[in-house]
N, C-alpha and C positions, 0 to 999 in steps of 0.2 A: 717734958711732960706734954707740952702743947703739940709737939710733933707726933707723939704716939697717939694722942687723941685725934689729930687730923688723919692719921693713917687708918684709925678705926672707922672714921666716918667714910673715908674713901672705900674701904673694904665693904662696909655696909651698902654703900651706893652701888658698888660693883656687883654684889650679890643680888640686890634688888633688880638691877638691869638684866641679869641672867635669869632670874625668876620670871620677869615679864617676858623675856624672849622665849623661855621654855613654854610658858602658857600660850603664847602666840603660835609657836610651832605646833604644839599639841592640838590646837584648834584647826589649823589649816593644812597640816601634812598627814599623809597616810603612808609615807615611805618609812619603813622600819629602821633603815640605816640612819636616816636623818634624825629620827626620834632618839635612837641610841646615842648618837653623837651629841645631841643637845642635852640628854640626861647626863652624859659624861662631863660635859662642860659645867653644868649646874652643880653636880656633886663635887667637882674639883674646885669650883669657886667657893663653895661653902667650906670644904675641907681646907682650902688655902687660908681662909679667915680663922679657922679654929685650930688647925694642927700646925701647918707650916706654910709660909709664903711661897715656898718652892713649888707647891702644887699649882700655882697660877701659871706655870710654864706650859701646862697642858694646853692652854688656850692658844699657844703658838701653832698647834696642829690645825687650827682653823685656816691658816694661810694655804695649806695643802689643797683646800677645796677650790681655790681660784683657778680660772681657766688658763691664766698665764703660767702658773706653776705646772699645770698639766702639760702645757706646750713645751716648757723647758725640760721636763722629765722625758717626754717623748723624743725630743731632739737628742738628749743624752743617751737614751737607751737604744734608739734605732740606729745610731751611728757608732756603736760600740767598737767595731773593727777599726774604723778610721781614728777614733779617739785613742785606741790601744796602740796603733801604729805611731801616732804623734807622741804618745807617752814614751814609746820605745826609742824614738829618735832623740827625745829630750834626755832620756837616761844614758844613751850612748854618747851624747855630746858632753854631759857632765862627767862621765867616766873618762872621756878623752882629755878633758881639761885636768882632771885629777891625775892622770898618768903623766901629762906634760908637766904639771906643777911638781909632782914627786920626783921626776927625773931631773929637772933643771933648777928647781928652787929649794931643794932639800937642805942645802947649807944655810939658808936664811932662817930656819926654824931653830928653836931651842934644842939643845943636845938631847937626844932620846925621844923627843916628842914625835918626830917624823921618821921613825925607824922602818915602818912598813907603810904600804899604800893605804891600808885600812886605817891606820892611826892618823895619817895626814888628812 
């Protein structure tokens, strides 16, 4: 019972922090996208306390606004061809090992388990 009461106090504090943050952003920002995002965070914070704690996971989206995440996303999307080639090399290497294992180590598996390359 004490744990549930402590969780309720934490949820209330969490909601009050987001209300304060929302009011602060409403006073200082004129960017609609930022206001929409803060409204979404506030509503999910309140709904997380009332409906389901899973709604608190929306707050993870806030990490996407950081510059380092943007740099990582740009690095991954600008080099798609090179990443695809590296993935293809990895896939071919794994396939080569699978064929080698199927050909030379089939007898070490349980009878019927390694009857085709796909099953191995």
